PASEBA-1860 file (N, C-alpha, C; in nm, 3 decimals):
! residues 141
1> MRNRSVRG> 1.630/5.069/0.543/1.509/5.140/0.510/1.395/5.081/0.592 ~ 1.318/5.166/0.655/1.209/5.123/0.741/1.079/5.115/0.662 ~ 1.008/5.003/0.672/0.877/4.985/0.609/0.775/4.952/0.714 ~ 0.652/4.993/0.689/0.542/4.953/0.777/0.414/4.960/0.697 ~ 0.310/4.900/0.749/0.182/4.899/0.679/0.080/4.976/0.760 ~ 0.011/5.067/0.694/-0.094/5.148/0.756/-0.213/5.146/0.662 ~ -0.329/5.109/0.712/-0.450/5.104/0.630/-0.426/5.029/0.499 ~ -0.343/4.925/0.504/-0.316/4.847/0.385/-0.217/4.911/0.290
9> CTVSEGDL> -0.156/5.022/0.329/-0.061/5.093/0.244/0.079/5.069/0.297 ~ 0.173/5.054/0.208/0.312/5.039/0.249/0.374/5.176/0.264 ~ 0.434/5.199/0.378/0.499/5.326/0.405/0.647/5.298/0.420 ~ 0.727/5.367/0.343/0.870/5.346/0.345/0.940/5.480/0.335 ~ 1.043/5.500/0.415/1.118/5.624/0.408/1.172/5.646/0.267 ~ 1.204/5.540/0.196/1.256/5.552/0.062/1.154/5.601/-0.039 ~ 1.025/5.595/-0.005/0.920/5.641/-0.095/0.900/5.791/-0.090 ~ 0.960/5.857/0.005/0.935/5.999/0.025/1.047/6.084/-0.033
17> PESAARLN> 1.011/6.205/-0.078/1.117/6.296/-0.120/1.214/6.320/-0.005 ~ 1.337/6.355/-0.035/1.441/6.369/0.067/1.399/6.461/0.181 ~ 1.336/6.575/0.149/1.301/6.670/0.254/1.185/6.621/0.340 ~ 1.115/6.515/0.296/1.005/6.461/0.375/1.039/6.320/0.422 ~ 1.165/6.292/0.437/1.208/6.157/0.470/1.157/6.110/0.606 ~ 1.131/6.202/0.696/1.074/6.160/0.824/0.927/6.130/0.801 ~ 0.889/6.011/0.839/0.751/5.970/0.818/0.655/6.047/0.909 ~ 0.701/6.079/1.025/0.611/6.134/1.124/0.682/6.248/1.197
25> TYVGDFEI> 0.620/6.364/1.197/0.676/6.478/1.269/0.575/6.519/1.375 ~ 0.618/6.526/1.498/0.531/6.564/1.608/0.590/6.685/1.677 ~ 0.511/6.791/1.684/0.554/6.913/1.750/0.441/6.958/1.841 ~ 0.460/6.942/1.971/0.356/6.984/2.066/0.225/6.912/2.038 ~ 0.124/6.988/2.002/-0.008/6.931/1.976/-0.035/6.919/1.826 ~ 0.071/6.905/1.747/0.060/6.897/1.601/0.143/6.780/1.551 ~ 0.085/6.701/1.462/0.155/6.587/1.404/0.121/6.580/1.256 ~ 0.221/6.554/1.172/0.199/6.539/1.028/0.273/6.415/0.981
33> ETELCPPA> 0.207/6.336/0.899/0.262/6.209/0.853/0.231/6.192/0.705 ~ 0.324/6.139/0.629/0.305/6.112/0.487/0.308/5.963/0.463 ~ 0.208/5.914/0.389/0.198/5.773/0.357/0.175/5.756/0.208 ~ 0.234/5.655/0.149/0.208/5.622/0.011/0.099/5.516/0.007 ~ -0.017/5.552/-0.044/-0.133/5.463/-0.055/-0.182/5.468/-0.198 ~ -0.111/5.403/-0.292/-0.148/5.415/-0.433/-0.297/5.397/-0.454 ~ -0.356/5.486/-0.529/-0.298/5.582/-0.624/-0.273/5.721/-0.564 ~ -0.266/5.729/-0.432/-0.250/5.861/-0.370/-0.136/5.862/-0.269
41> RVVSIRGE> -0.087/5.981/-0.244/0.004/6.006/-0.134/-0.084/6.078/-0.031 ~ -0.093/6.022/0.089/-0.180/6.076/0.193/-0.095/6.150/0.295 ~ -0.131/6.276/0.318/-0.066/6.355/0.422/-0.169/6.372/0.533 ~ -0.142/6.310/0.647/-0.234/6.315/0.762/-0.188/6.422/0.859 ~ -0.281/6.507/0.896/-0.253/6.615/0.990/-0.341/6.593/1.113 ~ -0.275/6.584/1.230/-0.349/6.562/1.354/-0.316/6.672/1.454 ~ -0.412/6.700/1.538/-0.392/6.803/1.641/-0.439/6.938/1.592 ~ -0.367/7.041/1.632/-0.405/7.179/1.599/-0.318/7.233/1.488
49> FDIAHAEH> -0.379/7.256/1.372/-0.310/7.305/1.253/-0.331/7.456/1.247 ~ -0.233/7.529/1.301/-0.247/7.674/1.309/-0.123/7.742/1.252 ~ -0.116/7.871/1.266/-0.007/7.949/1.207/0.130/7.903/1.256 ~ 0.136/7.851/1.376/0.264/7.805/1.430/0.319/7.685/1.352 ~ 0.232/7.611/1.284/0.273/7.490/1.213/0.256/7.501/1.062 ~ 0.205/7.613/1.015/0.171/7.626/0.872/0.293/7.612/0.781 ~ 0.404/7.672/0.816/0.522/7.668/0.728/0.577/7.525/0.716 ~ 0.585/7.455/0.828/0.631/7.317/0.825/0.535/7.231/0.743
57> AKRVLEDA> 0.406/7.246/0.767/0.306/7.169/0.693/0.313/7.200/0.544 ~ 0.337/7.325/0.510/0.346/7.363/0.369/0.461/7.290/0.301 ~ 0.575/7.281/0.367/0.690/7.209/0.309/0.657/7.061/0.286 ~ 0.594/6.999/0.384/0.559/6.856/0.372/0.456/6.837/0.261 ~ 0.353/6.923/0.258/0.249/6.913/0.155/0.307/6.940/0.016 ~ 0.395/7.037/0.003/0.456/7.067/-0.126/0.539/6.950/-0.175 ~ 0.614/6.886/-0.086/0.693/6.769/-0.124/0.602/6.656/-0.173 ~ 0.493/6.634/-0.103/0.398/6.529/-0.143/0.331/6.564/-0.275
65> AADRAYAL> 0.293/6.690/-0.293/0.225/6.734/-0.415/0.319/6.733/-0.536 ~ 0.448/6.746/-0.513/0.545/6.751/-0.623/0.555/6.617/-0.696 ~ 0.520/6.510/-0.629/0.525/6.377/-0.690/0.397/6.357/-0.770 ~ 0.400/6.393/-0.896/0.280/6.392/-0.981/0.236/6.250/-1.021 ~ 0.314/6.151/-0.983/0.274/6.013/-1.012/0.156/5.971/-0.925 ~ 0.132/6.046/-0.818/0.025/6.012/-0.725/-0.065/6.133/-0.701 ~ -0.191/6.105/-0.677/-0.283/6.211/-0.634/-0.246/6.247/-0.490 ~ -0.297/6.358/-0.444/-0.271/6.403/-0.307/-0.400/6.402/-0.227
73> VVDLTGCA> -0.398/6.333/-0.114/-0.511/6.335/-0.021/-0.462/6.397/0.109 ~ -0.530/6.502/0.152/-0.498/6.568/0.278/-0.597/6.514/0.381 ~ -0.546/6.439/0.475/-0.628/6.375/0.578/-0.638/6.465/0.700 ~ -0.756/6.522/0.718/-0.780/6.608/0.834/-0.872/6.540/0.935 ~ -0.891/6.409/0.923/-0.984/6.341/1.013/-0.937/6.342/1.157 ~ -0.807/6.360/1.180/-0.754/6.368/1.316/-0.719/6.509/1.358 ~ -0.760/6.606/1.277/-0.729/6.746/1.304/-0.837/6.805/1.395 ~ -0.797/6.850/1.512/-0.893/6.904/1.609/-0.928/7.049/1.583
81> FIDSAGLS> -0.834/7.122/1.520/-0.853/7.266/1.498/-0.772/7.308/1.377 ~ -0.827/7.401/1.300/-0.753/7.459/1.189/-0.786/7.607/1.183 ~ -0.684/7.690/1.165/-0.710/7.834/1.153/-0.692/7.876/1.008 ~ -0.701/8.006/0.982/-0.693/8.055/0.844/-0.558/8.024/0.781 ~ -0.451/8.021/0.858/-0.319/7.988/0.804/-0.316/7.842/0.757 ~ -0.377/7.753/0.831/-0.384/7.613/0.791/-0.467/7.595/0.665 ~ -0.583/7.662/0.660/-0.668/7.655/0.541/-0.596/7.710/0.420 ~ -0.529/7.822/0.438/-0.455/7.884/0.329/-0.344/7.794/0.279
89> TILTVARQ> -0.277/7.725/0.368/-0.170/7.634/0.331/-0.223/7.523/0.240 ~ -0.335/7.464/0.276/-0.393/7.357/0.195/-0.432/7.410/0.057 ~ -0.497/7.525/0.053/-0.538/7.582/-0.076/-0.418/7.619/-0.162 ~ -0.316/7.676/-0.103/-0.197/7.716/-0.178/-0.132/7.595/-0.243 ~ -0.117/7.488/-0.169/-0.054/7.368/-0.224/-0.143/7.306/-0.331 ~ -0.273/7.302/-0.308/-0.364/7.246/-0.409/-0.358/7.325/-0.539 ~ -0.350/7.455/-0.530/-0.345/7.539/-0.650/-0.213/7.527/-0.724 ~ -0.108/7.484/-0.656/0.022/7.467/-0.721/0.022/7.348/-0.815
97> RADEASVA> -0.072/7.257/-0.794/-0.085/7.144/-0.886/-0.173/7.189/-1.001 ~ -0.128/7.167/-1.122/-0.204/7.209/-1.240/-0.336/7.133/-1.248 ~ -0.337/7.013/-1.194/-0.456/6.928/-1.199/-0.520/6.920/-1.060 ~ -0.590/7.023/-1.021/-0.651/7.026/-0.887/-0.743/6.908/-0.863 ~ -0.792/6.847/-0.970/-0.881/6.731/-0.953/-0.809/6.615/-0.885 ~ -0.678/6.617/-0.885/-0.604/6.507/-0.821/-0.570/6.539/-0.676 ~ -0.639/6.636/-0.619/-0.622/6.671/-0.478/-0.758/6.657/-0.410 ~ -0.760/6.587/-0.298/-0.884/6.569/-0.222/-0.854/6.586/-0.074
105> VAAVPDSE> -0.958/6.617/0.000/-0.947/6.637/0.145/-1.040/6.539/0.214 ~ -0.995/6.481/0.323/-1.079/6.397/0.407/-1.101/6.469/0.539 ~ -1.226/6.487/0.577/-1.260/6.554/0.703/-1.384/6.487/0.762 ~ -1.386/6.473/0.892/-1.497/6.407/0.960/-1.625/6.488/0.940 ~ -1.732/6.423/0.893/-1.858/6.496/0.878/-1.911/6.539/1.016 ~ -1.990/6.643/1.016/-2.051/6.695/1.140/-1.948/6.735/1.244 ~ -1.833/6.783/1.200/-1.732/6.832/1.292/-1.715/6.982/1.270 ~ -1.654/7.048/1.367/-1.626/7.192/1.352/-1.536/7.216/1.233
113> LRRMLDLT> -1.439/7.129/1.214/-1.347/7.145/1.102/-1.421/7.134/0.969 ~ -1.511/7.039/0.956/-1.588/7.024/0.832/-1.676/7.147/0.809 ~ -1.734/7.199/0.915/-1.815/7.321/0.901/-1.729/7.438/0.854 ~ -1.604/7.443/0.902/-1.511/7.548/0.859/-1.481/7.534/0.710 ~ -1.459/7.412/0.664/-1.433/7.388/0.522/-1.554/7.428/0.437 ~ -1.673/7.399/0.488/-1.796/7.436/0.415/-1.818/7.587/0.417 ~ -1.800/7.648/0.532/-1.823/7.792/0.549/-1.730/7.875/0.462 ~ -1.605/7.832/0.450/-1.507/7.907/0.371/-1.512/7.873/0.222
121> GISLTLPT> -1.591/7.773/0.186/-1.603/7.734/0.045/-1.494/7.639/-0.001 ~ -1.406/7.599/0.088/-1.299/7.508/0.049/-1.356/7.373/0.004 ~ -1.462/7.329/0.069/-1.521/7.201/0.030/-1.585/7.208/-0.109 ~ -1.610/7.328/-0.159/-1.659/7.344/-0.296/-1.542/7.348/-0.395 ~ -1.428/7.397/-0.350/-1.309/7.408/-0.434/-1.236/7.276/-0.444 ~ -1.220/7.209/-0.332/-1.151/7.080/-0.327/-1.251/6.972/-0.286 ~ -1.255/6.862/-0.359/-1.345/6.754/-0.319/-1.316/6.713/-0.175 ~ -1.421/6.703/-0.095/-1.405/6.672/0.047/-1.489/6.549/0.081
129> FATVDAAT> -1.428/6.456/0.150/-1.491/6.328/0.179/-1.483/6.297/0.328 ~ -1.566/6.205/0.373/-1.573/6.172/0.515/-1.457/6.085/0.561 ~ -1.398/6.010/0.469/-1.290/5.920/0.507/-1.174/5.929/0.407 ~ -1.059/5.883/0.450/-0.942/5.878/0.362/-0.968/5.778/0.249 ~ -1.029/5.667/0.282/-1.058/5.567/0.178/-1.148/5.624/0.069 ~ -1.250/5.699/0.107/-1.340/5.760/0.009/-1.266/5.864/-0.076 ~ -1.181/5.944/-0.014/-1.103/6.044/-0.087/-1.007/5.976/-0.185 ~ -0.941/5.870/-0.140/-0.847/5.799/-0.225/-0.919/5.734/-0.343
137> AAVAA> -1.034/5.676/-0.317/-1.112/5.614/-0.426/-1.156/5.721/-0.527 ~ -1.193/5.838/-0.480/-1.239/5.944/-0.570/-1.127/5.996/-0.660 ~ -1.007/6.012/-0.607/-0.898/6.063/-0.691/-0.847/5.954/-0.785 ~ -0.878/5.829/-0.755/-0.837/5.717/-0.842/-0.926/5.709/-0.965 ~ -1.047/5.759/-0.952/-1.147/5.747/-1.063/-1.114/5.837/-1.179
END
């Protein structure tokens, strides 16, 4: 079993549901990674999150959200672009959790992506923070 430390969190293939056993998936200009950072499971999305990657991202996000022992933080701080399919994927997974309060999004302030979250009202629906640490602290409270 492979372990590593990221942002002070232990990441282990054994911590992930079977279908999300790969810690890091890279496809072209899209990368998705799942980390266990108690009290949250952090799913980091980097690159361009568009319709071409929405179905794969949905599976990874659903696997992470299914583990109700942890809150879910969607890290978009490394996401350069998101289209309506990407936004819809995040909302769909968040709504599947009965306790939406345990889902938070991290997005860089003053970025195009953050403006998209604000413009579409997603930042009003899901708590949105400037950093993963802030999002994780908020879902822990």
